[in-house]
Backbone atoms as SQL, in Angstrom:
CREATE TABLE atoms (id INTEGER PRIMARY KEY, chain TEXT, resi INTEGER, resn TEXT, atom TEXT, x REAL, y REAL, z REAL);
INSERT INTO atoms VALUES
  (1, 'A', 1, 'MET', 'N', 1.496, 30.851, -14.872),
  (2, 'A', 1, 'MET', 'CA', 0.883, 29.952, -13.808),
  (3, 'A', 1, 'MET', 'C', -0.163, 30.801, -13.025),
  (4, 'A', 2, 'ARG', 'N', -1.401, 30.156, -12.922),
  (5, 'A', 2, 'ARG', 'CA', -2.451, 30.764, -12.317),
  (6, 'A', 2, 'ARG', 'C', -2.188, 30.817, -10.732),
  (7, 'A', 3, 'LEU', 'N', -2.799, 31.922, -10.197),
  (8, 'A', 3, 'LEU', 'CA', -2.604, 32.112, -8.717),
  (9, 'A', 3, 'LEU', 'C', -3.088, 30.997, -7.880),
  (10, 'A', 4, 'GLU', 'N', -4.258, 30.307, -8.337),
  (11, 'A', 4, 'GLU', 'CA', -4.718, 29.034, -7.606),
  (12, 'A', 4, 'GLU', 'C', -3.821, 27.964, -7.638),
  (13, 'A', 5, 'THR', 'N', -2.995, 27.771, -8.638),
  (14, 'A', 5, 'THR', 'CA', -1.950, 26.720, -8.955),
  (15, 'A', 5, 'THR', 'C', -0.847, 27.012, -7.965),
  (16, 'A', 6, 'LYS', 'N', -0.406, 28.281, -7.976),
  (17, 'A', 6, 'LYS', 'CA', 0.668, 28.715, -7.010),
  (18, 'A', 6, 'LYS', 'C', 0.318, 28.495, -5.515),
  (19, 'A', 7, 'LEU', 'N', -0.835, 28.905, -5.245),
  (20, 'A', 7, 'LEU', 'CA', -1.346, 28.653, -3.750),
  (21, 'A', 7, 'LEU', 'C', -1.382, 27.237, -3.438),
  (22, 'A', 8, 'GLY', 'N', -1.698, 26.222, -4.440),
  (23, 'A', 8, 'GLY', 'CA', -1.859, 24.996, -4.156),
  (24, 'A', 8, 'GLY', 'C', -0.503, 24.172, -3.986),
  (25, 'A', 9, 'ILE', 'N', 0.451, 24.778, -4.746),
  (26, 'A', 9, 'ILE', 'CA', 1.814, 24.176, -4.625),
  (27, 'A', 9, 'ILE', 'C', 2.356, 24.722, -3.333),
  (28, 'A', 10, 'GLY', 'N', 2.096, 25.889, -2.854),
  (29, 'A', 10, 'GLY', 'CA', 2.738, 26.413, -1.799),
  (30, 'A', 10, 'GLY', 'C', 2.119, 25.709, -0.564),
  (31, 'A', 11, 'GLY', 'N', 0.763, 25.342, -0.575),
  (32, 'A', 11, 'GLY', 'CA', 0.098, 24.666, 0.534),
  (33, 'A', 11, 'GLY', 'C', 0.689, 23.346, 0.692),
  (34, 'A', 12, 'ALA', 'N', 0.918, 22.693, -0.616),
  (35, 'A', 12, 'ALA', 'CA', 1.468, 21.275, -0.511),
  (36, 'A', 12, 'ALA', 'C', 2.829, 21.257, 0.079),
  (37, 'A', 13, 'LEU', 'N', 3.488, 22.352, -0.147),
  (38, 'A', 13, 'LEU', 'CA', 5.068, 22.348, 0.395),
  (39, 'A', 13, 'LEU', 'C', 4.968, 22.526, 1.950),
  (40, 'A', 14, 'LEU', 'N', 4.038, 23.462, 2.275),
  (41, 'A', 14, 'LEU', 'CA', 3.822, 23.584, 3.723),
  (42, 'A', 14, 'LEU', 'C', 3.437, 22.388, 4.505),
  (43, 'A', 15, 'THR', 'N', 2.619, 21.757, 3.903),
  (44, 'A', 15, 'THR', 'CA', 2.145, 20.367, 4.455),
  (45, 'A', 15, 'THR', 'C', 3.187, 19.421, 4.604),
  (46, 'A', 16, 'VAL', 'N', 4.098, 19.268, 3.530),
  (47, 'A', 16, 'VAL', 'CA', 5.302, 18.319, 3.697),
  (48, 'A', 16, 'VAL', 'C', 6.125, 18.927, 4.774),
  (49, 'A', 17, 'LEU', 'N', 6.483, 20.157, 4.867),
  (50, 'A', 17, 'LEU', 'CA', 7.294, 20.641, 5.895),
  (51, 'A', 17, 'LEU', 'C', 6.661, 20.360, 7.379),
  (52, 'A', 18, 'MET', 'N', 5.346, 20.572, 7.536),
  (53, 'A', 18, 'MET', 'CA', 4.793, 20.298, 8.703),
  (54, 'A', 18, 'MET', 'C', 4.850, 18.769, 9.071),
  (55, 'A', 19, 'VAL', 'N', 4.750, 17.888, 8.103),
  (56, 'A', 19, 'VAL', 'CA', 4.808, 16.424, 8.369),
  (57, 'A', 19, 'VAL', 'C', 6.367, 16.169, 8.713),
  (58, 'A', 20, 'CYS', 'N', 7.235, 16.655, 8.063),
  (59, 'A', 20, 'CYS', 'CA', 8.536, 16.378, 8.416),
  (60, 'A', 20, 'CYS', 'C', 8.994, 16.938, 9.841),
  (61, 'A', 21, 'ALA', 'N', 8.390, 18.002, 10.217),
  (62, 'A', 21, 'ALA', 'CA', 8.677, 18.588, 11.573),
  (63, 'A', 21, 'ALA', 'C', 7.989, 17.676, 12.683),
  (64, 'A', 22, 'ALA', 'N', 6.898, 17.195, 12.373),
  (65, 'A', 22, 'ALA', 'CA', 6.165, 16.247, 13.322),
  (66, 'A', 22, 'ALA', 'C', 6.903, 15.001, 13.291),
  (67, 'A', 23, 'TRP', 'N', 7.519, 14.412, 12.305),
  (68, 'A', 23, 'TRP', 'CA', 8.316, 13.290, 12.250),
  (69, 'A', 23, 'TRP', 'C', 9.661, 13.437, 13.114),
  (70, 'A', 24, 'TYR', 'N', 10.290, 14.648, 12.981),
  (71, 'A', 24, 'TYR', 'CA', 11.423, 14.930, 13.600),
  (72, 'A', 24, 'TYR', 'C', 11.060, 14.951, 15.217),
  (73, 'A', 25, 'SER', 'N', 10.087, 15.560, 15.444),
  (74, 'A', 25, 'SER', 'CA', 9.660, 15.686, 16.828),
  (75, 'A', 25, 'SER', 'C', 9.397, 14.519, 17.525),
  (76, 'A', 26, 'THR', 'N', 8.829, 13.554, 16.612),
  (77, 'A', 26, 'THR', 'CA', 8.387, 12.232, 17.302),
  (78, 'A', 26, 'THR', 'C', 9.604, 11.251, 17.329),
  (79, 'A', 27, 'THR', 'N', 10.423, 11.329, 16.365),
  (80, 'A', 27, 'THR', 'CA', 11.608, 10.421, 16.458),
  (81, 'A', 27, 'THR', 'C', 12.883, 10.875, 17.278),
  (82, 'A', 28, 'SER', 'N', 12.914, 12.088, 17.580),
  (83, 'A', 28, 'SER', 'CA', 13.976, 12.634, 18.299),
  (84, 'A', 28, 'SER', 'C', 13.562, 13.219, 19.602),
  (85, 'A', 29, 'ASN', 'N', 12.451, 12.961, 19.897),
  (86, 'A', 29, 'ASN', 'CA', 11.911, 13.713, 21.202),
  (87, 'A', 29, 'ASN', 'C', 11.894, 15.172, 21.266),
  (88, 'A', 30, 'GLY', 'N', 12.113, 15.638, 20.113),
  (89, 'A', 30, 'GLY', 'CA', 11.933, 17.162, 19.817),
  (90, 'A', 30, 'GLY', 'C', 13.257, 17.839, 20.398),
  (91, 'A', 31, 'GLN', 'N', 14.275, 17.122, 20.423),
  (92, 'A', 31, 'GLN', 'CA', 15.590, 17.832, 21.051),
  (93, 'A', 31, 'GLN', 'C', 16.771, 17.013, 20.652),
  (94, 'A', 32, 'ALA', 'N', 17.904, 17.771, 20.696),
  (95, 'A', 32, 'ALA', 'CA', 19.065, 17.135, 20.331),
  (96, 'A', 32, 'ALA', 'C', 19.645, 16.570, 21.692),
  (97, 'A', 33, 'ALA', 'N', 20.537, 15.551, 21.488),
  (98, 'A', 33, 'ALA', 'CA', 21.273, 14.922, 22.563),
  (99, 'A', 33, 'ALA', 'C', 22.273, 16.019, 23.236),
  (100, 'A', 34, 'ILE', 'N', 22.595, 16.006, 24.464),
  (101, 'A', 34, 'ILE', 'CA', 23.585, 16.786, 25.028),
  (102, 'A', 34, 'ILE', 'C', 24.889, 16.481, 24.177),
  (103, 'A', 35, 'SER', 'N', 25.592, 17.379, 23.813),
  (104, 'A', 35, 'SER', 'CA', 26.736, 17.180, 22.974),
  (105, 'A', 35, 'SER', 'C', 28.028, 16.641, 23.699),
  (106, 'A', 36, 'ARG', 'N', 28.279, 17.084, 24.886),
  (107, 'A', 36, 'ARG', 'CA', 29.413, 16.650, 25.666),
  (108, 'A', 36, 'ARG', 'C', 29.177, 16.678, 27.111),
  (109, 'A', 37, 'LEU', 'N', 29.769, 15.719, 27.745),
  (110, 'A', 37, 'LEU', 'CA', 29.598, 15.681, 29.126),
  (111, 'A', 37, 'LEU', 'C', 31.190, 15.617, 29.602),
  (112, 'A', 38, 'ARG', 'N', 31.495, 16.669, 30.429),
  (113, 'A', 38, 'ARG', 'CA', 32.833, 16.789, 31.016),
  (114, 'A', 38, 'ARG', 'C', 32.761, 16.439, 32.471),
  (115, 'A', 39, 'VAL', 'N', 33.910, 15.551, 32.857),
  (116, 'A', 39, 'VAL', 'CA', 33.829, 15.070, 34.190),
  (117, 'A', 39, 'VAL', 'C', 35.139, 15.343, 34.920),
  (118, 'A', 40, 'SER', 'N', 35.181, 15.787, 36.125),
  (119, 'A', 40, 'SER', 'CA', 36.393, 15.878, 37.018),
  (120, 'A', 40, 'SER', 'C', 36.159, 15.297, 38.323),
  (121, 'A', 41, 'ALA', 'N', 37.014, 14.460, 38.787),
  (122, 'A', 41, 'ALA', 'CA', 36.855, 13.779, 40.144),
  (123, 'A', 41, 'ALA', 'C', 37.875, 14.475, 41.092),
  (124, 'A', 42, 'LYS', 'N', 37.284, 14.796, 42.183),
  (125, 'A', 42, 'LYS', 'CA', 38.110, 15.486, 43.276),
  (126, 'A', 42, 'LYS', 'C', 37.323, 15.234, 44.586),
  (127, 'A', 43, 'GLN', 'N', 38.255, 14.917, 45.589),
  (128, 'A', 43, 'GLN', 'CA', 37.675, 14.841, 46.961),
  (129, 'A', 43, 'GLN', 'C', 36.453, 14.029, 47.134),
  (130, 'A', 44, 'ARG', 'N', 36.443, 12.994, 46.479),
  (131, 'A', 44, 'ARG', 'CA', 35.172, 12.128, 46.582),
  (132, 'A', 44, 'ARG', 'C', 34.039, 12.725, 45.980),
  (133, 'A', 45, 'THR', 'N', 33.967, 13.551, 45.130),
  (134, 'A', 45, 'THR', 'CA', 33.003, 14.006, 44.299),
  (135, 'A', 45, 'THR', 'C', 33.253, 13.944, 42.839),
  (136, 'A', 46, 'VAL', 'N', 32.291, 13.968, 42.039),
  (137, 'A', 46, 'VAL', 'CA', 32.447, 14.009, 40.561),
  (138, 'A', 46, 'VAL', 'C', 31.663, 15.166, 40.098),
  (139, 'A', 47, 'VAL', 'N', 32.206, 16.314, 39.513),
  (140, 'A', 47, 'VAL', 'CA', 31.502, 17.280, 38.975),
  (141, 'A', 47, 'VAL', 'C', 31.316, 17.182, 37.497),
  (142, 'A', 48, 'LEU', 'N', 30.075, 17.216, 37.087),
  (143, 'A', 48, 'LEU', 'CA', 29.755, 16.991, 35.703),
  (144, 'A', 48, 'LEU', 'C', 29.334, 18.258, 35.147),
  (145, 'A', 49, 'LYS', 'N', 29.781, 18.546, 33.932),
  (146, 'A', 49, 'LYS', 'CA', 29.351, 19.787, 33.062),
  (147, 'A', 49, 'LYS', 'C', 29.091, 19.483, 31.769),
  (148, 'A', 50, 'TRP', 'N', 28.068, 20.002, 31.137),
  (149, 'A', 50, 'TRP', 'CA', 27.721, 19.637, 29.739),
  (150, 'A', 50, 'TRP', 'C', 27.265, 20.786, 29.094),
  (151, 'A', 51, 'ASN', 'N', 27.114, 20.736, 27.737),
  (152, 'A', 51, 'ASN', 'CA', 26.795, 21.781, 26.784),
  (153, 'A', 51, 'ASN', 'C', 25.320, 21.655, 26.828),
  (154, 'A', 52, 'ALA', 'N', 24.468, 22.887, 26.637),
  (155, 'A', 52, 'ALA', 'CA', 23.079, 22.858, 26.632),
  (156, 'A', 52, 'ALA', 'C', 22.476, 22.365, 25.330),
  (157, 'A', 53, 'SER', 'N', 21.281, 21.746, 25.477),
  (158, 'A', 53, 'SER', 'CA', 20.603, 21.230, 24.408),
  (159, 'A', 53, 'SER', 'C', 20.294, 22.317, 23.501),
  (160, 'A', 54, 'THR', 'N', 20.114, 22.170, 22.189),
  (161, 'A', 54, 'THR', 'CA', 19.814, 23.087, 21.104),
  (162, 'A', 54, 'THR', 'C', 18.246, 23.313, 21.108),
  (163, 'A', 55, 'SER', 'N', 17.627, 22.397, 21.759),
  (164, 'A', 55, 'SER', 'CA', 16.048, 22.501, 21.613),
  (165, 'A', 55, 'SER', 'C', 15.647, 22.922, 23.224),
  (166, 'A', 56, 'PRO', 'N', 14.482, 23.587, 23.105),
  (167, 'A', 56, 'PRO', 'CA', 14.013, 23.994, 24.470),
  (168, 'A', 56, 'PRO', 'C', 13.755, 22.780, 25.494),
  (169, 'A', 57, 'VAL', 'N', 14.263, 22.829, 26.750),
  (170, 'A', 57, 'VAL', 'CA', 14.184, 21.828, 27.847),
  (171, 'A', 57, 'VAL', 'C', 13.720, 22.517, 28.985),
  (172, 'A', 58, 'LEU', 'N', 13.230, 21.535, 29.865),
  (173, 'A', 58, 'LEU', 'CA', 13.004, 21.942, 31.281),
  (174, 'A', 58, 'LEU', 'C', 14.028, 21.825, 32.028),
  (175, 'A', 59, 'GLY', 'N', 14.960, 20.701, 31.807),
  (176, 'A', 59, 'GLY', 'CA', 16.112, 20.508, 32.529),
  (177, 'A', 59, 'GLY', 'C', 16.827, 19.221, 32.068),
  (178, 'A', 60, 'TYR', 'N', 17.611, 18.587, 33.022),
  (179, 'A', 60, 'TYR', 'CA', 18.426, 17.450, 32.535),
  (180, 'A', 60, 'TYR', 'C', 18.389, 16.474, 33.669),
  (181, 'A', 61, 'ASN', 'N', 18.491, 15.180, 33.205),
  (182, 'A', 61, 'ASN', 'CA', 18.594, 14.033, 34.091),
  (183, 'A', 61, 'ASN', 'C', 20.126, 13.525, 33.975),
  (184, 'A', 62, 'VAL', 'N', 20.646, 13.039, 35.072),
  (185, 'A', 62, 'VAL', 'CA', 22.095, 12.562, 35.125),
  (186, 'A', 62, 'VAL', 'C', 21.973, 11.061, 35.411),
  (187, 'A', 63, 'TYR', 'N', 22.738, 10.298, 34.664),
  (188, 'A', 63, 'TYR', 'CA', 22.734, 8.926, 34.894),
  (189, 'A', 63, 'TYR', 'C', 24.144, 8.323, 35.066),
  (190, 'A', 64, 'ARG', 'N', 24.414, 7.339, 35.996),
  (191, 'A', 64, 'ARG', 'CA', 25.622, 6.903, 36.311),
  (192, 'A', 64, 'ARG', 'C', 25.690, 5.238, 36.303),
  (193, 'A', 65, 'SER', 'N', 26.851, 4.793, 36.057),
  (194, 'A', 65, 'SER', 'CA', 26.999, 3.229, 36.020),
  (195, 'A', 65, 'SER', 'C', 28.446, 2.988, 36.379),
  (196, 'A', 66, 'THR', 'N', 28.645, 1.772, 36.769),
  (197, 'A', 66, 'THR', 'CA', 30.028, 1.278, 36.966),
  (198, 'A', 66, 'THR', 'C', 30.509, 0.445, 35.821),
  (199, 'A', 67, 'THR', 'N', 29.635, 0.232, 34.807),
  (200, 'A', 67, 'THR', 'CA', 29.764, -0.554, 33.707),
  (201, 'A', 67, 'THR', 'C', 29.829, 0.348, 32.401),
  (202, 'A', 68, 'ARG', 'N', 30.792, 0.269, 31.607),
  (203, 'A', 68, 'ARG', 'CA', 30.799, 1.118, 30.515),
  (204, 'A', 68, 'ARG', 'C', 29.702, 0.761, 29.604),
  (205, 'A', 69, 'GLY', 'N', 28.977, 1.746, 29.132),
  (206, 'A', 69, 'GLY', 'CA', 27.909, 1.668, 28.121),
  (207, 'A', 69, 'GLY', 'C', 26.525, 1.058, 28.537),
  (208, 'A', 70, 'SER', 'N', 26.410, 0.733, 29.736),
  (209, 'A', 70, 'SER', 'CA', 25.140, 0.117, 30.107),
  (210, 'A', 70, 'SER', 'C', 24.877, 0.277, 31.598),
  (211, 'A', 71, 'ASN', 'N', 23.723, -0.123, 31.977),
  (212, 'A', 71, 'ASN', 'CA', 23.201, -0.353, 33.283),
  (213, 'A', 71, 'ASN', 'C', 23.189, 1.161, 34.049),
  (214, 'A', 72, 'TYR', 'N', 22.975, 2.281, 33.449),
  (215, 'A', 72, 'TYR', 'CA', 22.759, 3.562, 33.856),
  (216, 'A', 72, 'TYR', 'C', 21.615, 3.536, 34.962),
  (217, 'A', 73, 'VAL', 'N', 21.846, 4.304, 35.953),
  (218, 'A', 73, 'VAL', 'CA', 20.928, 4.613, 36.927),
  (219, 'A', 73, 'VAL', 'C', 20.704, 6.102, 37.181),
  (220, 'A', 74, 'LYS', 'N', 19.598, 6.700, 37.218),
  (221, 'A', 74, 'LYS', 'CA', 19.377, 8.152, 37.427),
  (222, 'A', 74, 'LYS', 'C', 19.786, 8.493, 38.835),
  (223, 'A', 75, 'ILE', 'N', 20.688, 9.435, 38.901),
  (224, 'A', 75, 'ILE', 'CA', 21.273, 9.910, 40.262),
  (225, 'A', 75, 'ILE', 'C', 20.585, 11.200, 40.774),
  (226, 'A', 76, 'ASN', 'N', 20.044, 11.955, 39.926),
  (227, 'A', 76, 'ASN', 'CA', 19.450, 13.328, 40.482),
  (228, 'A', 76, 'ASN', 'C', 18.100, 13.061, 40.881),
  (229, 'A', 77, 'PRO', 'N', 17.662, 13.616, 42.120),
  (230, 'A', 77, 'PRO', 'CA', 16.429, 13.387, 42.569),
  (231, 'A', 77, 'PRO', 'C', 15.216, 14.283, 41.904),
  (232, 'A', 78, 'THR', 'N', 15.689, 15.491, 41.408),
  (233, 'A', 78, 'THR', 'CA', 14.866, 16.281, 40.672),
  (234, 'A', 78, 'THR', 'C', 15.615, 16.873, 39.400),
  (235, 'A', 79, 'LEU', 'N', 14.763, 17.338, 38.478),
  (236, 'A', 79, 'LEU', 'CA', 15.511, 17.859, 37.280),
  (237, 'A', 79, 'LEU', 'C', 16.585, 18.816, 37.610),
  (238, 'A', 80, 'VAL', 'N', 17.808, 18.682, 36.833),
  (239, 'A', 80, 'VAL', 'CA', 18.941, 19.586, 37.016),
  (240, 'A', 80, 'VAL', 'C', 18.568, 20.775, 36.128),
  (241, 'A', 81, 'GLN', 'N', 18.413, 21.997, 36.702),
  (242, 'A', 81, 'GLN', 'CA', 18.132, 23.210, 35.985),
  (243, 'A', 81, 'GLN', 'C', 19.350, 23.867, 35.242),
  (244, 'A', 82, 'GLY', 'N', 20.452, 23.636, 35.686),
  (245, 'A', 82, 'GLY', 'CA', 21.593, 24.237, 35.106),
  (246, 'A', 82, 'GLY', 'C', 22.453, 23.313, 34.071),
  (247, 'A', 83, 'LEU', 'N', 23.715, 23.468, 33.975),
  (248, 'A', 83, 'LEU', 'CA', 24.550, 22.756, 33.083),
  (249, 'A', 83, 'LEU', 'C', 25.621, 22.070, 33.916),
  (250, 'A', 84, 'THR', 'N', 25.444, 21.882, 35.215),
  (251, 'A', 84, 'THR', 'CA', 26.380, 21.117, 36.012),
  (252, 'A', 84, 'THR', 'C', 25.618, 20.423, 37.108),
  (253, 'A', 85, 'TYR', 'N', 26.337, 19.311, 37.511),
  (254, 'A', 85, 'TYR', 'CA', 25.691, 18.402, 38.640),
  (255, 'A', 85, 'TYR', 'C', 26.923, 17.814, 39.408),
  (256, 'A', 86, 'THR', 'N', 26.934, 17.904, 40.708),
  (257, 'A', 86, 'THR', 'CA', 27.946, 17.322, 41.546),
  (258, 'A', 86, 'THR', 'C', 27.405, 15.991, 42.155),
  (259, 'A', 87, 'ASP', 'N', 28.153, 14.923, 41.758),
  (260, 'A', 87, 'ASP', 'CA', 27.856, 13.544, 42.339),
  (261, 'A', 87, 'ASP', 'C', 28.732, 13.401, 43.597),
  (262, 'A', 88, 'GLY', 'N', 28.140, 13.485, 44.738),
  (263, 'A', 88, 'GLY', 'CA', 28.757, 13.260, 46.049),
  (264, 'A', 88, 'GLY', 'C', 28.753, 11.798, 46.627),
  (265, 'A', 89, 'ALA', 'N', 28.032, 10.897, 45.881),
  (266, 'A', 89, 'ALA', 'CA', 27.927, 9.523, 46.384),
  (267, 'A', 89, 'ALA', 'C', 28.898, 8.599, 45.565),
  (268, 'A', 90, 'VAL', 'N', 30.087, 8.994, 45.574),
  (269, 'A', 90, 'VAL', 'CA', 31.010, 8.019, 44.894),
  (270, 'A', 90, 'VAL', 'C', 32.069, 7.523, 45.943),
  (271, 'A', 91, 'GLU', 'N', 32.710, 6.380, 45.427),
  (272, 'A', 91, 'GLU', 'CA', 33.784, 5.805, 46.333),
  (273, 'A', 91, 'GLU', 'C', 35.069, 5.957, 45.751),
  (274, 'A', 92, 'SER', 'N', 36.002, 6.069, 46.563),
  (275, 'A', 92, 'SER', 'CA', 37.395, 6.168, 46.133),
  (276, 'A', 92, 'SER', 'C', 37.969, 4.856, 45.369),
  (277, 'A', 93, 'GLY', 'N', 38.694, 5.139, 44.336),
  (278, 'A', 93, 'GLY', 'CA', 39.161, 3.937, 43.560),
  (279, 'A', 93, 'GLY', 'C', 38.179, 3.390, 42.530),
  (280, 'A', 94, 'THR', 'N', 37.012, 3.877, 42.445),
  (281, 'A', 94, 'THR', 'CA', 36.012, 3.319, 41.565),
  (282, 'A', 94, 'THR', 'C', 35.880, 4.193, 40.293),
  (283, 'A', 95, 'THR', 'N', 35.739, 3.600, 39.132),
  (284, 'A', 95, 'THR', 'CA', 35.475, 4.285, 37.872),
  (285, 'A', 95, 'THR', 'C', 33.834, 4.276, 37.736),
  (286, 'A', 96, 'TYR', 'N', 33.432, 5.449, 37.340),
  (287, 'A', 96, 'TYR', 'CA', 32.088, 5.746, 37.140),
  (288, 'A', 96, 'TYR', 'C', 31.942, 6.244, 35.610),
  (289, 'A', 97, 'TYR', 'N', 30.726, 5.784, 35.050),
  (290, 'A', 97, 'TYR', 'CA', 30.553, 6.294, 33.692),
  (291, 'A', 97, 'TYR', 'C', 29.235, 6.949, 33.674),
  (292, 'A', 98, 'TYR', 'N', 29.232, 8.147, 33.103),
  (293, 'A', 98, 'TYR', 'CA', 28.054, 9.050, 33.183),
  (294, 'A', 98, 'TYR', 'C', 27.489, 9.394, 31.788),
  (295, 'A', 99, 'VAL', 'N', 26.200, 9.672, 31.787),
  (296, 'A', 99, 'VAL', 'CA', 25.459, 10.301, 30.653),
  (297, 'A', 99, 'VAL', 'C', 24.447, 11.199, 31.186),
  (298, 'A', 100, 'ALA', 'N', 24.105, 12.068, 30.376),
  (299, 'A', 100, 'ALA', 'CA', 23.010, 13.075, 30.844),
  (300, 'A', 100, 'ALA', 'C', 21.897, 12.964, 29.646),
  (301, 'A', 101, 'ARG', 'N', 20.776, 13.286, 30.054),
  (302, 'A', 101, 'ARG', 'CA', 19.576, 13.430, 28.968),
  (303, 'A', 101, 'ARG', 'C', 18.848, 14.714, 29.292),
  (304, 'A', 102, 'ALA', 'N', 18.540, 15.375, 28.078),
  (305, 'A', 102, 'ALA', 'CA', 17.688, 16.527, 28.265),
  (306, 'A', 102, 'ALA', 'C', 16.303, 16.118, 28.333),
  (307, 'A', 103, 'VAL', 'N', 15.382, 16.999, 29.047),
  (308, 'A', 103, 'VAL', 'CA', 13.966, 16.600, 29.312),
  (309, 'A', 103, 'VAL', 'C', 13.183, 17.794, 28.842),
  (310, 'A', 104, 'ASP', 'N', 12.302, 17.452, 28.058),
  (311, 'A', 104, 'ASP', 'CA', 11.385, 18.516, 27.390),
  (312, 'A', 104, 'ASP', 'C', 10.095, 18.650, 28.252),
  (313, 'A', 105, 'ALA', 'N', 9.266, 19.669, 27.816),
  (314, 'A', 105, 'ALA', 'CA', 8.139, 19.928, 28.567),
  (315, 'A', 105, 'ALA', 'C', 7.059, 18.904, 28.833),
  (316, 'A', 106, 'ALA', 'N', 7.116, 17.998, 27.840),
  (317, 'A', 106, 'ALA', 'CA', 6.209, 16.732, 27.930),
  (318, 'A', 106, 'ALA', 'C', 6.901, 15.633, 28.705),
  (319, 'A', 107, 'SER', 'N', 7.933, 15.953, 29.409),
  (320, 'A', 107, 'SER', 'CA', 8.681, 14.861, 30.199),
  (321, 'A', 107, 'SER', 'C', 9.396, 13.836, 29.424),
  (322, 'A', 108, 'ARG', 'N', 9.509, 14.038, 28.064),
  (323, 'A', 108, 'ARG', 'CA', 10.391, 12.980, 27.257),
  (324, 'A', 108, 'ARG', 'C', 11.847, 13.316, 27.427),
  (325, 'A', 109, 'GLU', 'N', 12.663, 12.382, 27.477),
  (326, 'A', 109, 'GLU', 'CA', 14.122, 12.491, 27.513),
  (327, 'A', 109, 'GLU', 'C', 14.701, 12.269, 26.202),
  (328, 'A', 110, 'SER', 'N', 15.756, 12.941, 25.955),
  (329, 'A', 110, 'SER', 'CA', 16.638, 12.765, 24.784),
  (330, 'A', 110, 'SER', 'C', 17.358, 11.497, 24.808),
  (331, 'A', 111, 'VAL', 'N', 18.080, 11.132, 23.795),
  (332, 'A', 111, 'VAL', 'CA', 19.029, 9.986, 23.876),
  (333, 'A', 111, 'VAL', 'C', 20.157, 10.516, 24.771),
  (334, 'A', 112, 'ASN', 'N', 20.914, 9.518, 25.153),
  (335, 'A', 112, 'ASN', 'CA', 21.985, 9.736, 26.036),
  (336, 'A', 112, 'ASN', 'C', 23.083, 10.741, 25.399),
  (337, 'A', 113, 'SER', 'N', 23.556, 11.435, 26.228),
  (338, 'A', 113, 'SER', 'CA', 24.805, 12.263, 25.820),
  (339, 'A', 113, 'SER', 'C', 25.994, 11.250, 25.466),
  (340, 'A', 114, 'ASN', 'N', 27.127, 11.875, 25.036),
  (341, 'A', 114, 'ASN', 'CA', 28.271, 11.000, 24.954),
  (342, 'A', 114, 'ASN', 'C', 28.581, 10.548, 26.422),
  (343, 'A', 115, 'GLU', 'N', 29.144, 9.418, 26.465),
  (344, 'A', 115, 'GLU', 'CA', 29.505, 8.863, 27.890),
  (345, 'A', 115, 'GLU', 'C', 30.926, 9.425, 28.221),
  (346, 'A', 116, 'SER', 'N', 30.896, 9.751, 29.531),
  (347, 'A', 116, 'SER', 'CA', 32.198, 10.341, 29.985),
  (348, 'A', 116, 'SER', 'C', 32.559, 9.508, 31.322),
  (349, 'A', 117, 'ALA', 'N', 33.906, 9.208, 31.688),
  (350, 'A', 117, 'ALA', 'CA', 34.244, 8.333, 32.684),
  (351, 'A', 117, 'ALA', 'C', 34.982, 9.229, 33.671),
  (352, 'A', 118, 'ALA', 'N', 34.905, 8.771, 34.860),
  (353, 'A', 118, 'ALA', 'CA', 35.694, 9.387, 36.035),
  (354, 'A', 118, 'ALA', 'C', 36.148, 8.320, 36.965),
  (355, 'A', 119, 'THR', 'N', 37.496, 8.310, 37.391),
  (356, 'A', 119, 'THR', 'CA', 37.899, 7.479, 38.360),
  (357, 'A', 119, 'THR', 'C', 38.275, 8.246, 39.578),
  (358, 'A', 120, 'VAL', 'N', 37.639, 7.905, 40.646),
  (359, 'A', 120, 'VAL', 'CA', 37.727, 8.630, 41.879),
  (360, 'A', 120, 'VAL', 'C', 38.921, 8.353, 42.617),
  (361, 'A', 121, 'PRO', 'N', 39.885, 9.403, 43.018),
  (362, 'A', 121, 'PRO', 'CA', 41.060, 8.940, 43.517),
  (363, 'A', 121, 'PRO', 'C', 40.901, 8.445, 44.896);
């Protein structure tokens, strides 16, 4: 096989890989969803802990709802830089549902993490 043919095939493969990478970045916001959200309710606060995104992120947004699976409202005023967040605006006897989203350098959010629930004693 001639060198020009080998270079042409290599270039074509590189182009395909670049297109696939661009498609992944566009369809997934370039990041994986947070894999798990752990919740513990104690003394009218809910402490949320999650695993880091596998993609580069600037931080995380945390969302809460009193309805399972919908109606989430962002509760953090600024991006959460670490892997924990304490929600102190909860009421005793109420069940809250939480998700977190990773945020990349272009301010794009990932899909929701797994939902976790906490009932405040």
